[in-house]
C-alpha positions as YAML, in Angstrom:
chain: A
units: angstrom
residues:
- id: 1
  name: UNK
  ca: [58.35, -18.53, 233.77]
- id: 2
  name: UNK
  ca: [54.93, -16.90, 233.66]
- id: 3
  name: UNK
  ca: [53.04, -17.60, 230.48]
- id: 4
  name: UNK
  ca: [50.74, -15.34, 228.57]
- id: 5
  name: UNK
  ca: [47.77, -17.33, 229.76]
- id: 6
  name: UNK
  ca: [48.57, -16.55, 233.40]
- id: 7
  name: UNK
  ca: [46.07, -14.21, 235.01]
- id: 8
  name: UNK
  ca: [48.94, -11.95, 236.09]
- id: 9
  name: UNK
  ca: [50.25, -11.52, 232.57]
- id: 10
  name: UNK
  ca: [47.38, -10.13, 230.50]
- id: 11
  name: UNK
  ca: [47.80, -10.19, 226.75]
- id: 12
  name: UNK
  ca: [48.12, -6.82, 225.00]
- id: 13
  name: UNK
  ca: [44.48, -6.90, 223.90]
- id: 14
  name: UNK
  ca: [43.40, -7.51, 227.51]
- id: 15
  name: UNK
  ca: [45.74, -4.93, 229.03]
- id: 16
  name: UNK
  ca: [43.18, -2.16, 228.65]
- id: 17
  name: UNK
  ca: [40.51, -4.29, 230.33]
- id: 18
  name: UNK
  ca: [42.88, -5.09, 233.20]
- id: 19
  name: UNK
  ca: [43.84, -1.44, 233.72]
- id: 20
  name: UNK
  ca: [40.19, -0.38, 233.68]
- id: 21
  name: UNK
  ca: [39.22, -3.06, 236.21]
- id: 22
  name: UNK
  ca: [42.17, -2.17, 238.43]
- id: 23
  name: UNK
  ca: [41.35, 1.55, 238.36]
- id: 24
  name: UNK
  ca: [37.66, 0.88, 239.01]
- id: 25
  name: UNK
  ca: [38.36, -1.41, 241.96]
- id: 26
  name: UNK
  ca: [41.01, 0.87, 243.46]
- id: 27
  name: UNK
  ca: [38.86, 3.97, 243.08]
- id: 28
  name: UNK
  ca: [35.75, 2.34, 244.53]
- id: 29
  name: UNK
  ca: [37.59, 0.72, 247.45]
- id: 30
  name: UNK
  ca: [39.34, 3.94, 248.44]
- id: 31
  name: UNK
  ca: [36.42, 6.18, 247.53]
- id: 32
  name: UNK
  ca: [33.86, 4.23, 249.57]
- id: 33
  name: UNK
  ca: [35.90, 4.41, 252.76]
- id: 34
  name: UNK
  ca: [36.78, 8.10, 252.41]
- id: 35
  name: UNK
  ca: [33.34, 8.95, 251.04]
- id: 36
  name: UNK
  ca: [31.48, 7.29, 253.91]
- id: 37
  name: UNK
  ca: [33.53, 9.20, 256.47]
- id: 38
  name: UNK
  ca: [32.96, 12.51, 254.68]
- id: 39
  name: UNK
  ca: [29.24, 11.83, 254.20]
- id: 40
  name: UNK
  ca: [28.83, 10.90, 257.86]
- id: 41
  name: UNK
  ca: [30.54, 14.14, 258.90]
- id: 42
  name: UNK
  ca: [28.16, 16.17, 256.71]
- id: 43
  name: UNK
  ca: [25.10, 14.36, 258.14]
- id: 44
  name: UNK
  ca: [26.13, 15.21, 261.70]
- id: 45
  name: UNK
  ca: [25.39, 18.26, 263.86]
- id: 46
  name: UNK
  ca: [28.80, 19.51, 265.09]
- id: 47
  name: UNK
  ca: [27.42, 21.02, 268.31]
- id: 48
  name: UNK
  ca: [25.23, 18.20, 269.63]
- id: 49
  name: UNK
  ca: [26.98, 15.29, 267.87]
- id: 50
  name: UNK
  ca: [23.63, 14.02, 266.56]
- id: 51
  name: UNK
  ca: [24.09, 12.10, 263.29]
- id: 52
  name: UNK
  ca: [21.94, 10.28, 260.73]
- id: 53
  name: UNK
  ca: [23.70, 6.97, 259.95]
- id: 54
  name: UNK
  ca: [20.52, 5.06, 259.00]
- id: 55
  name: UNK
  ca: [19.45, 7.92, 256.75]
- id: 56
  name: UNK
  ca: [22.79, 7.81, 254.95]
- id: 57
  name: UNK
  ca: [22.54, 4.05, 254.41]
- id: 58
  name: UNK
  ca: [18.93, 4.41, 253.21]
- id: 59
  name: UNK
  ca: [19.94, 7.02, 250.62]
- id: 60
  name: UNK
  ca: [22.86, 4.84, 249.45]
- id: 61
  name: UNK
  ca: [20.62, 1.78, 249.07]
- id: 62
  name: UNK
  ca: [18.02, 3.75, 247.08]
- id: 63
  name: UNK
  ca: [20.77, 5.20, 244.87]
- id: 64
  name: UNK
  ca: [22.20, 1.73, 244.20]
- id: 65
  name: UNK
  ca: [18.74, 0.41, 243.30]
- id: 66
  name: UNK
  ca: [18.29, 3.30, 240.86]
- id: 67
  name: UNK
  ca: [21.57, 2.38, 239.14]
- id: 68
  name: UNK
  ca: [20.62, -1.30, 239.10]
- id: 69
  name: UNK
  ca: [17.46, -0.41, 237.20]
- id: 70
  name: UNK
  ca: [19.68, 0.69, 234.31]
- id: 71
  name: UNK
  ca: [21.27, -2.80, 234.30]
- id: 72
  name: UNK
  ca: [17.97, -4.67, 234.73]
- id: 73
  name: UNK
  ca: [18.62, -6.70, 231.57]
- id: 74
  name: UNK
  ca: [21.57, -8.36, 233.35]
- id: 75
  name: UNK
  ca: [19.48, -9.53, 236.30]
- id: 76
  name: UNK
  ca: [18.41, -13.20, 236.49]
- id: 77
  name: UNK
  ca: [14.65, -12.70, 236.40]
- id: 78
  name: UNK
  ca: [14.02, -16.40, 236.99]
- id: 79
  name: UNK
  ca: [15.70, -15.98, 240.40]
- id: 80
  name: UNK
  ca: [13.16, -13.37, 241.52]
- id: 81
  name: UNK
  ca: [10.99, -15.79, 243.47]
- id: 82
  name: UNK
  ca: [10.03, -16.56, 247.06]
- id: 83
  name: UNK
  ca: [12.47, -19.46, 247.38]
- id: 84
  name: UNK
  ca: [15.48, -17.31, 246.49]
- id: 85
  name: UNK
  ca: [14.27, -14.50, 248.74]
- id: 86
  name: UNK
  ca: [14.00, -16.84, 251.74]
- id: 87
  name: UNK
  ca: [17.46, -18.25, 250.98]
- id: 88
  name: UNK
  ca: [18.89, -14.74, 250.83]
- id: 89
  name: UNK
  ca: [17.38, -13.47, 254.12]
- id: 90
  name: UNK
  ca: [20.32, -14.52, 256.37]
- id: 91
  name: UNK
  ca: [22.73, -12.81, 253.97]
- id: 92
  name: UNK
  ca: [20.80, -9.54, 253.71]
- id: 93
  name: UNK
  ca: [20.31, -9.39, 257.48]
- id: 94
  name: UNK
  ca: [24.07, -9.39, 257.96]
- id: 95
  name: UNK
  ca: [24.51, -7.02, 254.99]
- id: 96
  name: UNK
  ca: [22.16, -4.49, 256.60]
- id: 97
  name: UNK
  ca: [24.01, -4.82, 259.90]
- id: 98
  name: UNK
  ca: [27.33, -4.34, 258.11]
- id: 99
  name: UNK
  ca: [26.21, -1.11, 256.41]
- id: 100
  name: UNK
  ca: [24.65, 0.37, 259.55]
- id: 101
  name: UNK
  ca: [27.54, -0.44, 261.89]
- id: 102
  name: UNK
  ca: [29.99, 0.99, 259.35]
- id: 103
  name: UNK
  ca: [28.10, 4.31, 259.27]
- id: 104
  name: UNK
  ca: [27.88, 4.37, 263.08]
- id: 105
  name: UNK
  ca: [31.61, 3.72, 263.36]
- id: 106
  name: UNK
  ca: [32.46, 6.73, 261.19]
- id: 107
  name: UNK
  ca: [30.28, 8.85, 263.47]
- id: 108
  name: UNK
  ca: [32.92, 8.51, 266.20]
- id: 109
  name: UNK
  ca: [36.33, 7.66, 264.69]
- id: 110
  name: UNK
  ca: [38.39, 8.29, 261.56]
- id: 111
  name: UNK
  ca: [39.40, 6.16, 258.58]
- id: 112
  name: UNK
  ca: [42.80, 5.01, 259.85]
- id: 113
  name: UNK
  ca: [41.27, 3.73, 263.09]
- id: 114
  name: UNK
  ca: [38.64, 1.73, 261.21]
- id: 115
  name: UNK
  ca: [41.19, 0.11, 258.89]
- id: 116
  name: UNK
  ca: [43.46, -0.98, 261.74]
- id: 117
  name: UNK
  ca: [40.65, -2.38, 263.89]
- id: 118
  name: UNK
  ca: [39.13, -4.18, 260.90]
- id: 119
  name: UNK
  ca: [42.35, -6.18, 260.60]
- id: 120
  name: UNK
  ca: [41.10, -8.09, 263.65]
- id: 121
  name: UNK
  ca: [38.48, -9.50, 261.30]
- id: 122
  name: UNK
  ca: [41.09, -12.03, 260.16]
- id: 123
  name: UNK
  ca: [40.89, -13.68, 263.58]
- id: 124
  name: UNK
  ca: [37.10, -13.68, 263.64]
- id: 125
  name: UNK
  ca: [37.10, -15.14, 260.12]
- id: 126
  name: UNK
  ca: [39.45, -17.97, 261.16]
- id: 127
  name: UNK
  ca: [37.30, -18.86, 264.16]
- id: 128
  name: UNK
  ca: [34.00, -18.76, 262.28]
- id: 129
  name: UNK
  ca: [35.28, -20.66, 259.22]
- id: 130
  name: UNK
  ca: [36.95, -23.28, 261.45]
- id: 131
  name: UNK
  ca: [33.62, -24.17, 263.08]
- id: 132
  name: UNK
  ca: [31.28, -23.47, 260.14]
- id: 133
  name: UNK
  ca: [33.29, -24.62, 257.12]
- id: 134
  name: UNK
  ca: [35.95, -26.85, 258.82]
- id: 135
  name: UNK
  ca: [38.70, -24.65, 257.39]
- id: 136
  name: UNK
  ca: [42.25, -25.73, 258.28]
- id: 137
  name: UNK
  ca: [44.74, -23.35, 259.94]
- id: 138
  name: UNK
  ca: [48.43, -23.68, 260.74]
- id: 139
  name: UNK
  ca: [50.95, -22.10, 263.10]
- id: 140
  name: UNK
  ca: [52.04, -19.43, 260.59]
- id: 141
  name: UNK
  ca: [48.46, -18.21, 260.09]
- id: 142
  name: UNK
  ca: [48.02, -18.03, 263.87]
- id: 143
  name: UNK
  ca: [51.34, -16.17, 264.22]
- id: 144
  name: UNK
  ca: [50.19, -13.61, 261.64]
- id: 145
  name: UNK
  ca: [46.97, -13.12, 263.58]
- id: 146
  name: UNK
  ca: [48.90, -12.61, 266.83]
- id: 147
  name: UNK
  ca: [50.95, -9.96, 265.01]
- id: 148
  name: UNK
  ca: [47.73, -8.21, 263.99]
- id: 149
  name: UNK
  ca: [46.50, -8.24, 267.58]
- id: 150
  name: UNK
  ca: [49.77, -6.84, 268.95]
- id: 151
  name: UNK
  ca: [49.82, -4.01, 266.41]
- id: 152
  name: UNK
  ca: [46.14, -3.23, 266.93]
- id: 153
  name: UNK
  ca: [46.48, -3.16, 270.73]
- id: 154
  name: UNK
  ca: [49.49, -0.84, 270.55]
- id: 155
  name: UNK
  ca: [47.66, 1.46, 268.12]
- id: 156
  name: UNK
  ca: [44.42, 1.37, 270.12]
- id: 157
  name: UNK
  ca: [46.13, 1.98, 273.45]
- id: 158
  name: UNK
  ca: [47.80, 5.10, 272.14]
- id: 159
  name: UNK
  ca: [44.56, 6.29, 270.54]
- id: 160
  name: UNK
  ca: [42.54, 5.78, 273.73]
- id: 161
  name: UNK
  ca: [42.72, 9.46, 274.69]
- id: 162
  name: UNK
  ca: [42.76, 10.75, 271.12]
- id: 163
  name: UNK
  ca: [39.06, 10.20, 270.44]
- id: 164
  name: UNK
  ca: [36.33, 11.75, 272.56]
- id: 165
  name: UNK
  ca: [34.11, 8.66, 272.14]
- id: 166
  name: UNK
  ca: [36.84, 6.04, 271.81]
- id: 167
  name: UNK
  ca: [34.91, 3.17, 273.39]
- id: 168
  name: UNK
  ca: [31.74, 3.88, 271.42]
- id: 169
  name: UNK
  ca: [33.75, 3.99, 268.20]
- id: 170
  name: UNK
  ca: [35.61, 0.80, 269.11]
- id: 171
  name: UNK
  ca: [32.38, -1.02, 270.01]
- id: 172
  name: UNK
  ca: [30.68, -0.11, 266.74]
- id: 173
  name: UNK
  ca: [33.82, -0.97, 264.77]
- id: 174
  name: UNK
  ca: [34.08, -4.42, 266.38]
- id: 175
  name: UNK
  ca: [30.36, -4.96, 265.69]
- id: 176
  name: UNK
  ca: [31.08, -4.03, 262.07]
- id: 177
  name: UNK
  ca: [33.96, -6.53, 261.95]
- id: 178
  name: UNK
  ca: [31.65, -9.26, 263.24]
- id: 179
  name: UNK
  ca: [28.93, -8.42, 260.70]
- id: 180
  name: UNK
  ca: [31.46, -8.32, 257.84]
- id: 181
  name: UNK
  ca: [32.94, -11.67, 258.80]
- id: 182
  name: UNK
  ca: [29.61, -13.43, 259.25]
- id: 183
  name: UNK
  ca: [28.35, -11.89, 256.00]
- id: 184
  name: UNK
  ca: [31.37, -13.18, 254.05]
- id: 185
  name: UNK
  ca: [31.25, -16.67, 255.57]
- id: 186
  name: UNK
  ca: [27.48, -16.96, 255.15]
- id: 187
  name: UNK
  ca: [27.66, -15.83, 251.54]
- id: 188
  name: UNK
  ca: [30.41, -18.38, 250.77]
- id: 189
  name: UNK
  ca: [28.48, -21.14, 252.49]
- id: 190
  name: UNK
  ca: [25.26, -20.32, 250.64]
- id: 191
  name: UNK
  ca: [27.02, -20.11, 247.28]
- id: 192
  name: UNK
  ca: [28.61, -23.52, 247.90]
- id: 193
  name: UNK
  ca: [25.54, -25.35, 249.19]
- id: 194
  name: UNK
  ca: [22.38, -23.53, 248.11]
- id: 195
  name: UNK
  ca: [21.34, -24.20, 244.48]
- id: 196
  name: UNK
  ca: [19.01, -21.18, 244.54]
- id: 197
  name: UNK
  ca: [21.98, -18.84, 245.07]
- id: 198
  name: UNK
  ca: [24.91, -20.66, 243.47]
- id: 199
  name: UNK
  ca: [24.38, -19.42, 239.90]
- id: 200
  name: UNK
  ca: [23.18, -15.88, 240.62]
- id: 201
  name: UNK
  ca: [24.81, -13.05, 238.68]
- id: 202
  name: UNK
  ca: [26.49, -10.24, 240.60]
- id: 203
  name: UNK
  ca: [23.69, -7.88, 239.55]
- id: 204
  name: UNK
  ca: [21.04, -10.21, 240.94]
- id: 205
  name: UNK
  ca: [22.95, -10.52, 244.21]
- id: 206
  name: UNK
  ca: [23.26, -6.74, 244.42]
- id: 207
  name: UNK
  ca: [19.52, -6.39, 243.77]
- id: 208
  name: UNK
  ca: [18.62, -8.82, 246.55]
- id: 209
  name: UNK
  ca: [21.04, -7.16, 248.97]
- id: 210
  name: UNK
  ca: [19.79, -3.63, 248.42]
- id: 211
  name: UNK
  ca: [16.09, -4.26, 247.86]
- id: 212
  name: UNK
  ca: [15.69, -6.56, 250.86]
- id: 213
  name: UNK
  ca: [17.98, -4.35, 252.95]
- id: 214
  name: UNK
  ca: [15.74, -1.29, 252.56]
- id: 215
  name: UNK
  ca: [13.06, -2.32, 255.13]
- id: 216
  name: UNK
  ca: [15.79, -3.05, 257.70]
- id: 217
  name: UNK
  ca: [17.45, 0.36, 257.52]
- id: 218
  name: UNK
  ca: [14.13, 2.23, 257.40]
- id: 219
  name: UNK
  ca: [12.93, 0.45, 260.56]
- id: 220
  name: UNK
  ca: [16.24, 1.17, 262.32]
- id: 221
  name: UNK
  ca: [15.99, 4.85, 261.33]
- id: 222
  name: UNK
  ca: [12.47, 5.06, 262.74]
- id: 223
  name: UNK
  ca: [13.27, 3.16, 265.95]
- id: 224
  name: UNK
  ca: [16.38, 5.26, 266.62]
- id: 225
  name: UNK
  ca: [14.33, 8.43, 266.15]
- id: 226
  name: UNK
  ca: [16.38, 9.89, 263.31]
- id: 227
  name: UNK
  ca: [13.41, 11.63, 261.59]
- id: 228
  name: UNK
  ca: [13.06, 13.86, 264.67]
- id: 229
  name: UNK
  ca: [16.49, 15.32, 263.90]
- id: 230
  name: UNK
  ca: [15.94, 15.95, 260.19]
- id: 231
  name: UNK
  ca: [15.08, 19.61, 260.79]
- id: 232
  name: UNK
  ca: [18.27, 20.03, 262.84]
- id: 233
  name: UNK
  ca: [20.78, 18.24, 260.62]
- id: 234
  name: UNK
  ca: [19.58, 18.30, 257.01]
- id: 235
  name: UNK
  ca: [19.35, 22.12, 256.59]
- id: 236
  name: UNK
  ca: [23.03, 22.32, 257.55]
- id: 237
  name: UNK
  ca: [24.15, 20.00, 254.75]
- id: 238
  name: UNK
  ca: [25.79, 22.01, 251.99]
- id: 239
  name: UNK
  ca: [25.68, 21.30, 248.26]
- id: 240
  name: UNK
  ca: [29.13, 19.79, 248.63]
- id: 241
  name: UNK
  ca: [27.80, 17.50, 251.34]
- id: 242
  name: UNK
  ca: [24.90, 16.31, 249.20]
- id: 243
  name: UNK
  ca: [27.33, 15.79, 246.31]
- id: 244
  name: UNK
  ca: [29.42, 13.51, 248.55]
- id: 245
  name: UNK
  ca: [26.33, 11.54, 249.56]
- id: 246
  name: UNK
  ca: [25.33, 11.08, 245.91]
- id: 247
  name: UNK
  ca: [28.89, 10.04, 245.06]
- id: 248
  name: UNK
  ca: [28.84, 7.32, 247.73]
- id: 249
  name: UNK
  ca: [25.69, 5.91, 246.09]
- id: 250
  name: UNK
  ca: [27.51, 5.53, 242.77]
- id: 251
  name: UNK
  ca: [30.65, 4.19, 244.44]
- id: 252
  name: UNK
  ca: [28.59, 1.69, 246.44]
- id: 253
  name: UNK
  ca: [27.20, 0.28, 243.21]
- id: 254
  name: UNK
  ca: [30.66, 0.21, 241.64]
- id: 255
  name: UNK
  ca: [32.33, -1.63, 244.52]
- id: 256
  name: UNK
  ca: [29.65, -4.33, 244.45]
- id: 257
  name: UNK
  ca: [30.71, -5.35, 240.93]
- id: 258
  name: UNK
  ca: [34.33, -4.25, 240.44]
- id: 259
  name: UNK
  ca: [35.83, -6.80, 242.81]
- id: 260
  name: UNK
  ca: [34.34, -9.71, 240.85]
- id: 261
  name: UNK
  ca: [35.62, -8.25, 237.58]
- id: 262
  name: UNK
  ca: [39.19, -7.83, 238.82]
- id: 263
  name: UNK
  ca: [39.32, -11.30, 240.38]
- id: 264
  name: UNK
  ca: [38.62, -12.81, 236.95]
- id: 265
  name: UNK
  ca: [41.70, -11.10, 235.49]
- id: 266
  name: UNK
  ca: [44.35, -11.67, 238.17]
- id: 267
  name: UNK
  ca: [45.47, -14.41, 240.49]
- id: 268
  name: UNK
  ca: [44.27, -14.62, 244.08]
- id: 269
  name: UNK
  ca: [47.70, -13.52, 245.36]
- id: 270
  name: UNK
  ca: [47.71, -10.40, 243.20]
- id: 271
  name: UNK
  ca: [44.16, -9.55, 244.28]
- id: 272
  name: UNK
  ca: [45.17, -9.80, 247.94]
- id: 273
  name: UNK
  ca: [48.16, -7.51, 247.36]
- id: 274
  name: UNK
  ca: [45.95, -4.94, 245.58]
- id: 275
  name: UNK
  ca: [43.36, -5.12, 248.35]
- id: 276
  name: UNK
  ca: [46.00, -4.55, 251.03]
- id: 277
  name: UNK
  ca: [47.54, -1.68, 249.08]
- id: 278
  name: UNK
  ca: [44.17, 0.10, 249.09]
- id: 279
  name: UNK
  ca: [44.27, 0.00, 252.90]
- id: 280
  name: UNK
  ca: [47.58, 1.85, 252.92]
- id: 281
  name: UNK
  ca: [46.28, 4.35, 250.37]
- id: 282
  name: UNK
  ca: [43.17, 4.92, 252.49]
- id: 283
  name: UNK
  ca: [45.30, 5.72, 255.54]
- id: 284
  name: UNK
  ca: [47.49, 8.13, 253.55]
- id: 285
  name: UNK
  ca: [44.47, 9.90, 252.04]
- id: 286
  name: UNK
  ca: [42.79, 10.04, 255.43]
- id: 287
  name: UNK
  ca: [45.83, 11.76, 256.91]
- id: 288
  name: UNK
  ca: [46.28, 14.17, 253.98]
- id: 289
  name: UNK
  ca: [42.67, 15.16, 253.21]
- id: 290
  name: UNK
  ca: [40.58, 14.28, 256.27]
- id: 291
  name: UNK
  ca: [43.19, 15.40, 258.80]
- id: 292
  name: UNK
  ca: [43.33, 11.98, 260.47]
- id: 293
  name: UNK
  ca: [46.01, 12.01, 263.13]
- id: 294
  name: UNK
  ca: [48.20, 9.30, 264.58]
- id: 295
  name: UNK
  ca: [48.71, 10.38, 268.21]
- id: 296
  name: UNK
  ca: [52.46, 9.62, 268.33]
- id: 297
  name: UNK
  ca: [55.25, 7.46, 266.95]
- id: 298
  name: UNK
  ca: [54.14, 4.44, 269.00]
- id: 299
  name: UNK
  ca: [50.69, 4.51, 267.41]
- id: 300
  name: UNK
  ca: [52.38, 4.73, 264.00]
- id: 301
  name: UNK
  ca: [54.43, 1.67, 264.94]
- id: 302
  name: UNK
  ca: [51.26, -0.20, 265.96]
- id: 303
  name: UNK
  ca: [49.63, 0.79, 262.67]
- id: 304
  name: UNK
  ca: [52.58, -0.57, 260.66]
- id: 305
  name: UNK
  ca: [52.73, -3.82, 262.68]
- id: 306
  name: UNK
  ca: [48.99, -4.40, 262.28]
- id: 307
  name: UNK
  ca: [49.09, -3.80, 258.52]
- id: 308
  name: UNK
  ca: [52.17, -6.02, 258.18]
- id: 309
  name: UNK
  ca: [50.30, -8.73, 260.07]
- id: 310
  name: UNK
  ca: [47.44, -8.33, 257.62]
- id: 311
  name: UNK
  ca: [49.78, -8.77, 254.66]
- id: 312
  name: UNK
  ca: [51.36, -11.80, 256.33]
- id: 313
  name: UNK
  ca: [47.96, -13.32, 257.10]
- id: 314
  name: UNK
  ca: [46.85, -12.91, 253.47]
- id: 315
  name: UNK
  ca: [50.05, -14.53, 252.21]
- id: 316
  name: UNK
  ca: [49.95, -17.48, 254.63]
- id: 317
  name: UNK
  ca: [46.26, -18.08, 253.96]
- id: 318
  name: UNK
  ca: [46.95, -18.18, 250.23]
- id: 319
  name: UNK
  ca: [49.88, -20.58, 250.73]
- id: 320
  name: UNK
  ca: [47.80, -22.84, 252.96]
- id: 321
  name: UNK
  ca: [44.92, -22.93, 250.48]
- id: 322
  name: UNK
  ca: [47.33, -23.75, 247.66]
- id: 323
  name: UNK
  ca: [48.82, -26.58, 249.73]
- id: 324
  name: UNK
  ca: [45.40, -28.01, 250.59]
- id: 325
  name: UNK
  ca: [44.29, -27.80, 246.96]
- id: 326
  name: UNK
  ca: [47.44, -29.63, 245.85]
- id: 327
  name: UNK
  ca: [46.90, -32.35, 248.46]
- id: 328
  name: UNK
  ca: [43.29, -32.73, 247.33]
- id: 329
  name: UNK
  ca: [44.40, -32.96, 243.70]
- id: 330
  name: UNK
  ca: [47.01, -35.63, 244.50]
- id: 331
  name: UNK
  ca: [44.52, -37.60, 246.59]
- id: 332
  name: UNK
  ca: [42.05, -37.62, 243.72]
- id: 333
  name: UNK
  ca: [44.75, -38.67, 241.25]
- id: 334
  name: UNK
  ca: [45.93, -41.50, 243.53]
- id: 335
  name: UNK
  ca: [42.34, -42.60, 244.05]
- id: 336
  name: UNK
  ca: [41.77, -42.68, 240.28]
- id: 337
  name: UNK
  ca: [45.01, -44.63, 239.79]
- id: 338
  name: UNK
  ca: [43.96, -47.15, 242.44]
- id: 339
  name: UNK
  ca: [40.63, -47.65, 240.71]
- id: 340
  name: UNK
  ca: [42.41, -48.21, 237.39]
- id: 341
  name: UNK
  ca: [44.67, -50.85, 238.98]
- id: 342
  name: UNK
  ca: [41.69, -52.60, 240.57]
- id: 343
  name: UNK
  ca: [39.82, -52.59, 237.27]
- id: 344
  name: UNK
  ca: [42.96, -53.87, 235.52]
- id: 345
  name: UNK
  ca: [43.28, -56.75, 238.02]
- id: 346
  name: UNK
  ca: [39.59, -57.53, 237.81]
- id: 347
  name: UNK
  ca: [39.58, -57.73, 234.01]
- id: 348
  name: UNK
  ca: [41.85, -60.85, 233.61]
- id: 349
  name: UNK
  ca: [39.82, -62.68, 236.27]
- id: 350
  name: UNK
  ca: [36.61, -61.84, 234.44]
- id: 351
  name: UNK
  ca: [38.09, -62.93, 231.12]
- id: 352
  name: UNK
  ca: [39.37, -66.19, 232.68]
- id: 353
  name: UNK
  ca: [35.93, -66.94, 234.06]
- id: 354
  name: UNK
  ca: [34.42, -66.14, 230.69]
- id: 355
  name: UNK
  ca: [36.82, -68.57, 228.96]
- id: 356
  name: UNK
  ca: [36.07, -71.29, 231.53]
- id: 357
  name: UNK
  ca: [32.35, -70.81, 231.04]
- id: 358
  name: UNK
  ca: [32.74, -70.96, 227.26]
- id: 359
  name: UNK
  ca: [34.88, -74.09, 227.47]
- id: 360
  name: UNK
  ca: [32.35, -75.79, 229.72]
- id: 361
  name: UNK
  ca: [29.55, -74.83, 227.37]
- id: 362
  name: UNK
  ca: [31.45, -76.17, 224.36]
- id: 363
  name: UNK
  ca: [32.13, -79.43, 226.18]
- id: 364
  name: UNK
  ca: [28.49, -79.85, 227.02]
- id: 365
  name: UNK
  ca: [27.57, -79.16, 223.40]
- id: 366
  name: UNK
  ca: [29.93, -81.92, 222.29]
...
């Protein structure tokens, strides 16, 4: 029976906090995906196909920094030093790559495509964590990943002729998957092993990400020649388009903090279920409001299989982690018990020697 102290059974006084965190996370997760696609469409010339992905990311980063200024009292000012900046550089490099490749992906394909292809990230994560963090896998996790691949291949094969720039979109999406995976693994590794990063607040992490990311995206915008197309693209952006861009700035800030807040209130399993449900909601909203199309019934089947594989992977990963944690706990308990037995056996011997020494001393005194 689940107790009131369980993260999945919030007490009445915490119910409002839980609902707020759930709404905030769901809104930001769905809104960021849909918003990025809409913003990228507005910052794109429909005739030539020229788009401004680096410009979009730059505006979002500046908007997030402006919002962070309001929460400056929650930033760890003692962490604002050269040592922490150097430690954070590998993380922010991957973060910048993740943001840019995401914007480039939406230049060529729609939301549903991105969600399905991103499921392949589970495989990349397993490979990277196996070699970097010595993470254990089992046959069920591998079977779930094979299911993801089958569903993704079926979906992608049917969508091959649906997108004008299918291969460009696929390449940028796979690059985004790689950046996301390496970013997540690097961040975990740094938080586990780097004292300069371990105790940072989420606001400090967000500040480092966005402030240090700004030079990257500005350089990419200049190198790719985006400023030359400002006079072509920007005058075409309507007030609605600029409103969407501004909204993505606010949502970007929200998503950087809401996930941490929700994870404190629910169990890992519940968080995984909520995260996967947002994927389904994104696909539905993409079809209803952005006119995303699934080419035929076979592509729909591939979509379902890939998402089911993602759910299965999340479940099996959680079960495996729980099993490993239990084994670690038992090993520590057995080790402690063994030490207690050894100390218990050592104590009589020590006392016997002490009595023998005392007796010998008394005899010599006599």
